[in-house]
C-alpha positions in Angstrom: 110.7 106.4 -34.4 109.0 107.1 -31.1 107.2 104.4 -29.0 103.8 105.9 -29.8 104.3 105.9 -33.5 105.9 102.4 -33.4 102.8 101.1 -31.8 100.7 102.7 -34.5 102.9 101.2 -37.2 102.6 97.7 -35.6 98.8 97.8 -35.7 98.8 99.3 -39.2 100.9 96.5 -40.6 98.3 93.9 -39.4 95.5 96.0 -41.0 97.5 96.1 -44.3 98.0 92.3 -44.3 94.2 91.9 -43.7 93.4 94.3 -46.6 95.8 92.4 -49.0 94.3 89.1 -48.2 90.6 90.1 -47.7 89.4 88.6 -51.0 90.7 85.2 -50.1 89.9 85.3 -46.4 86.3 86.4 -47.0 85.6 83.4 -49.2 87.7 80.7 -47.4 87.7 81.6 -43.7 84.7 81.8 -41.3 83.2 85.0 -39.9 84.5 84.1 -36.4 88.1 84.1 -37.8 87.6 87.7 -39.1 86.3 88.8 -35.7 89.2 87.2 -33.8 91.8 88.6 -36.2 90.3 92.2 -36.0 90.1 92.0 -32.2 93.8 90.9 -32.0 94.5 93.8 -34.4 92.9 96.3 -32.0 95.1 95.1 -29.2 98.2 95.3 -31.3 97.7 99.1 -31.6 98.2 99.2 -27.8 100.9 96.7 -27.2 104.3 98.4 -26.6 106.4 95.7 -28.4 109.2 98.3 -28.7 109.7 98.4 -25.0 111.2 94.9 -25.3 113.3 95.8 -28.3 116.7 94.7 -26.9 115.7 91.2 -25.7 113.2 90.5 -28.6 115.5 91.7 -31.4 118.4 89.7 -30.1 116.2 86.6 -30.0 115.1 87.2 -33.6 118.6 87.6 -34.8 119.7 84.4 -33.1 116.7 82.4 -34.4 117.0 83.7 -38.0 120.8 83.9 -38.0 120.5 87.1 -39.9 122.4 90.4 -40.1 120.5 93.6 -40.5 121.5 96.3 -43.0 122.4 98.4 -40.0 124.9 95.8 -38.8 126.4 95.2 -42.3 127.3 98.8 -43.2 129.2 101.6 -41.8 126.7 103.9 -40.1 127.0 107.5 -39.0 124.0 108.7 -37.1 123.2 111.8 -35.0 122.0 110.6 -31.6 121.0 113.9 -30.2 117.4 113.7 -31.5 116.9 110.5 -29.4 118.3 111.9 -26.2 116.9 114.0 -23.4 119.5 116.0 -21.5 118.5 117.0 -17.9 120.7 119.8 -16.5 120.7 121.3 -13.0 118.6 124.2 -14.3 116.9 123.0 -17.4 116.0 120.3 -19.9 117.2 120.1 -23.5 115.0 118.4 -26.2 116.4 118.3 -29.7 113.2 117.2 -31.5 110.6 119.4 -29.8 108.2 119.0 -32.8 108.1 115.2 -32.4 107.5 115.3 -28.7 104.8 118.0 -29.1 103.1 115.9 -31.8 103.1 112.8 -29.6 101.8 114.7 -26.6 99.0 116.3 -28.7 98.0 112.9 -30.1 97.8 111.4 -26.7 95.9 114.3 -25.3 93.5 114.3 -28.3 92.9 110.5 -27.8 92.2 110.9 -24.1 90.0 113.9 -24.7 88.1 112.2 -27.5 87.5 109.1 -25.4 86.4 111.2 -22.4 83.8 112.9 -24.6 82.6 109.6 -26.0 82.3 108.1 -22.5 80.4 111.2 -21.3 78.1 110.8 -24.2 77.6 107.2 -23.4 76.8 107.9 -19.7 74.3 110.6 -20.9 72.6 108.1 -23.2 72.7 105.4 -20.5 71.1 107.7 -17.8 68.5 109.0 -20.2 67.4 105.5 -21.3 67.5 103.9 -17.9 65.1 106.7 -16.5 62.4 105.6 -18.9 62.6 101.8 -18.8 60.5 99.1 -17.1 61.5 95.5 -16.4 60.3 93.0 -19.0 59.9 89.7 -17.2 58.7 87.9 -20.3 62.0 88.7 -22.0 64.0 87.4 -19.0 62.0 84.1 -19.1 62.9 83.8 -22.8 66.6 84.3 -21.9 66.4 81.5 -19.3 64.9 79.2 -21.9 67.6 80.1 -24.4 70.4 79.5 -22.0 69.0 76.4 -20.3 71.6 73.6 -20.0 74.6 75.9 -20.2 77.3 75.5 -17.6 77.4 79.2 -17.0 74.0 80.5 -16.1 73.1 83.8 -17.6 71.0 86.3 -15.7 70.8 89.3 -18.0 68.1 91.8 -17.2 65.7 92.9 -20.0 63.9 96.2 -20.1 61.3 97.9 -22.3 61.8 101.6 -23.3 59.2 103.9 -24.8 60.7 106.0 -27.6 63.4 103.5 -28.4 63.1 102.2 -32.0 65.7 99.4 -32.1 67.0 96.9 -29.6 70.3 97.7 -27.9 72.7 96.3 -25.2 73.9 98.9 -22.7 76.6 98.4 -20.1 80.4 98.0 -20.7 80.9 94.9 -18.5 77.4 93.5 -17.6 75.1 94.1 -20.5 71.5 95.2 -20.0 69.2 94.5 -23.0 66.8 97.3 -23.8 63.9 96.6 -26.2 61.5 99.0 -27.9 58.2 99.1 -25.9 56.1 97.3 -28.6 54.1 94.1 -28.8 56.7 91.4 -29.4 56.0 88.2 -31.4 57.6 85.2 -29.8 59.8 84.3 -32.7 61.2 87.9 -33.1 61.7 88.2 -29.4 63.7 85.0 -29.2 65.9 86.1 -32.3 66.5 89.5 -30.9 67.5 88.3 -27.4 69.7 85.6 -28.9 71.5 88.2 -31.0 72.0 90.6 -28.0 73.1 87.7 -25.7 75.9 86.9 -28.2 77.1 90.5 -27.9 77.0 90.3 -24.1 78.9 87.0 -23.9 81.6 88.3 -26.3 82.0 91.6 -24.3 81.5 93.6 -27.5 80.8 96.8 -25.6 84.1 96.5 -23.7 86.0 95.9 -27.0 84.2 98.8 -28.6 85.5 101.1 -25.8 89.1 99.9 -26.5 88.5 100.4 -30.2 87.3 103.9 -29.6 90.6 104.6 -27.7 92.6 103.2 -30.6 90.7 105.4 -33.1 91.1 108.6 -31.0 94.8 108.0 -30.3 95.5 107.3 -34.0 93.0 109.8 -35.5 95.5 110.7 -38.2 95.8 107.0 -39.4 93.3 105.9 -42.1 93.9 102.3 -41.2 92.1 102.6 -37.9 88.9 103.8 -39.6 88.9 100.7 -41.8 89.5 98.6 -38.7 86.6 100.3 -37.0 84.2 99.6 -39.9 85.3 96.0 -40.4 85.1 95.1 -36.7 81.6 96.5 -36.4 80.6 94.6 -39.5 82.0 91.2 -38.5 80.8 91.4 -34.9 77.3 91.8 -36.3 77.8 89.1 -38.9 78.9 86.7 -36.2 75.7 87.3 -34.2 73.6 86.9 -37.3 75.2 83.6 -38.2 74.7 82.2 -34.7 71.1 83.2 -34.7 70.2 81.7 -38.1 72.5 78.7 -37.9 69.7 76.2 -37.4 66.9 78.1 -39.1 65.2 77.1 -42.3 65.4 79.4 -45.3 62.0 80.8 -44.5 62.9 81.5 -40.9 66.1 83.2 -42.0 64.0 85.5 -44.3 61.8 86.4 -41.3 65.0 87.4 -39.4 66.2 89.5 -42.3 62.8 91.2 -42.5 63.0 92.0 -38.8 66.4 93.7 -39.3 65.0 95.7 -42.2 62.0 96.8 -40.1 64.3 98.0 -37.3 66.5 99.8 -39.8 63.6 101.7 -41.3 62.6 103.0 -37.8 66.1 103.7 -36.6 66.7 107.4 -35.8 70.2 107.6 -34.3 72.8 105.4 -35.9 75.7 106.7 -33.9 74.7 105.8 -30.3 77.9 104.7 -28.4 76.4 101.2 -27.7 76.0 97.9 -29.5 72.7 96.8 -30.8 71.6 95.4 -34.1 73.9 98.1 -35.7 71.7 98.9 -38.6 73.7 101.2 -40.9 72.4 100.7 -44.4 75.7 99.7 -46.0 76.5 97.1 -43.3 72.9 95.8 -43.3 73.3 95.0 -47.0 76.5 93.1 -46.4 75.0 91.2 -43.5 72.0 90.1 -45.5 74.3 89.0 -48.4 76.4 87.0 -45.9 73.4 85.2 -44.4 72.1 84.3 -47.9 75.5 83.0 -48.9 75.9 81.0 -45.7 72.5 79.4 -46.2 73.2 78.6 -49.8 76.7 77.2 -49.3 76.2 75.6 -45.8 79.0 74.9 -43.4 82.2 74.2 -45.2 84.9 75.4 -42.9 86.8 72.4 -41.5 90.0 71.9 -39.5 92.2 73.0 -42.4 90.5 76.3 -42.5 90.9 76.8 -38.8 94.6 75.8 -39.0 95.3 78.1 -41.9 93.5 80.9 -40.0 95.5 80.4 -36.9 98.8 80.4 -38.9 97.8 83.6 -40.6 97.1 85.4 -37.3 100.4 84.2 -35.9 102.3 85.4 -39.0 100.5 88.7 -38.9 101.4 89.2 -35.2 105.0 88.2 -36.0 105.2 90.7 -38.9 103.8 93.4 -36.6 106.3 92.6 -33.9 109.2 93.3 -36.3 108.4 97.0 -36.0 110.6 97.0 -32.9 113.5 97.6 -35.3 111.9 101.0 -36.1 111.9 102.1 -32.5 114.7 104.4 -31.4 115.0 104.2 -27.6 115.0 107.5 -25.9 118.0 108.1 -23.7 117.9 110.3 -20.6 121.3 111.8 -19.6 121.5 113.6 -16.3 124.2 116.2 -16.2 125.3 117.9 -13.0 126.1 121.1 -14.9 124.3 124.3 -16.0 122.1 124.1 -19.1 123.9 124.4 -22.5 122.6 123.5 -25.9 124.0 120.2 -27.3 125.0 120.4 -30.9 125.7 116.8 -32.0 126.6 113.3 -30.9 127.4 110.6 -33.5 127.8 106.8 -33.5 130.2 105.0 -35.8 130.2 101.3 -36.8 134.0 101.4 -37.2 136.2 103.6 -35.1 139.4 105.1 -36.5 142.2 106.8 -34.7 142.2 109.8 -37.1 140.3 112.8 -35.7 139.8 111.2 -32.3 140.5 113.2 -29.1 142.6 112.1 -26.2 139.4 111.6 -24.2 138.1 109.2 -26.9 141.3 107.2 -26.8 141.4 107.2 -22.9 137.9 106.0 -22.4 137.8 103.5 -25.3 140.8 101.8 -23.7 138.6 100.8 -20.9 136.6 98.5 -23.2 139.2 95.7 -22.8 137.6 95.2 -19.4 134.2 94.2 -20.8 133.7 90.5 -20.1 129.9 90.1 -20.3 126.9 91.1 -22.5 125.7 93.7 -20.1 128.0 94.9 -17.4 128.9 97.9 -15.2 132.4 98.3 -13.9 134.5 100.9 -12.2 138.1 102.0 -13.2 140.0 104.0 -10.6 142.3 106.8 -11.5 145.2 104.4 -10.7 143.8 102.0 -13.3 142.4 99.4 -10.9 139.2 97.7 -12.1 136.3 96.8 -9.9 133.3 94.7 -11.1 131.4 94.4 -7.9 129.7 97.8 -8.0 126.4 98.8 -6.4 124.1 101.8 -6.9 121.6 100.8 -4.3 121.1 103.0 -1.2 119.8 100.5 1.3 120.8 100.4 4.9 123.9 98.3 4.4 125.6 101.0 2.3 124.4 103.8 4.5 126.0 102.1 7.5 129.4 101.8 5.8 132.2 104.3 6.7 132.9 104.8 3.0 136.4 105.0 1.6 135.8 106.4 -1.9 138.2 106.2 -4.8 137.7 108.5 -7.8 137.5 107.2 -11.3 135.1 106.3 -14.1 132.0 104.1 -14.3 131.6 102.2 -17.6 128.3 100.7 -18.6 128.3 98.2 -21.5 124.7 97.7 -23.0 123.7 95.4 -25.8 121.2 96.9 -28.1 119.6 93.6 -29.3 120.6 94.1 -33.0 124.2 92.9 -32.6 125.4 96.3 -31.6 126.2 97.9 -28.2 126.8 101.1 -26.4 129.4 102.2 -23.8 128.4 104.9 -21.4 131.0 106.6 -19.2 130.5 108.7 -16.1 132.7 110.3 -13.6 132.1 108.5 -10.3 133.3 107.6 -6.9 133.6 103.9 -5.7 133.7 102.7 -2.1 136.5 100.1 -1.8 134.8 98.7 1.3 131.2 98.1 0.3 131.2 98.6 -3.5 128.8 101.5 -3.4 129.0 103.9 -6.4 128.1 107.6 -6.5 127.6 108.8 -10.1 129.0 112.2 -11.2 128.8 113.9 -14.6 128.1 112.1 -17.8 131.3 112.1 -19.9 130.7 110.4 -23.3 129.0 107.5 -25.1 130.5 105.2 -27.7 127.9 103.4 -29.8 128.7 100.5 -32.1 126.5 99.0 -34.8 128.5 95.8 -34.5 129.6 94.9 -30.9 133.4 94.4 -30.9 133.6 93.2 -27.3 
């Protein structure tokens, strides 16, 4: 599996775990937990766990003292589809369809995000042209944030033609309110709601979420993630606003949301506001009623259980490193020719092996470390102090090169290893190595060295 698809799988597993446990978590864990879990889930779609496959997989195997199916069975596998061959006059890719699909997905994601950002900038400029500063709103913000260690200086504007409050700006939020006569209570509730979005950097997270959706447009899990994150980011703001309100004041806040929802014209603006889609509004209202009815009942055990669940979900997601097949790049100093096949075996047998196989596999007795590069001269002398750097020290040496073979032993992190062999020249004075043509690769599911 490619790195791109492995990252998509990692995020999808966390969404699947959330789906399976949603009935329980909705009842027994707070809204903030849902928002944190879903935000972590967004990031997991973009974390390249698989790039650390060797180190991470080896650590997991040591900690769990386990043997994978791959290690416990004889495996024959074609390696060509995971290798890029670079010749003097061309490049050979065995799995062109896969590379094309990945490239198309990435280009679609970047293009989609670019269109969304352009749309956002258009909306931003259009709105900011018709606004006027609302000093009364800024005074209310100062009152709401009085006594906080971090002083908040958000600007508030009125906009004619706007029908619902919004927060605009990816990093520093600007609160834009409809140009209507505001009652003090509704003004305070609205600004408190928008300030929570600003402090949580919800607009910034929404941009990252948009990138995830566009990059994984083929994946149904990302659309569920998009819906749930939008829902719980609004629920969290609602709960913070009505936390200390009476039942009657909570009803007034709900009525305000309904009023804005009825007047809302564009529900798809690329910004955060009161997010008043009809379905989500019903769920938010039910959540506030349930919270007022049940009161606060999430204690330390709920927080501990929630933290453990997030940790376990991330761990399960990280295990997707085993699905990643590292792409090898082999540089060959020869004209282009199509490569037919290259296999790995978990147990080598003498039958059917060529003289070249026997010759180079004999060099494996010189392996004395987990990851090592060594040179074997044509006379059979072994050198471990090899250097491929090209700094001034090696350029200044009057080289005395010996011809032979470079052998590179590489652990794969799953208990297996690979031996790469190259024709090479080694300087017996300074240890500098000049690589020649790639010769062969021996790959073991279980490292015998």
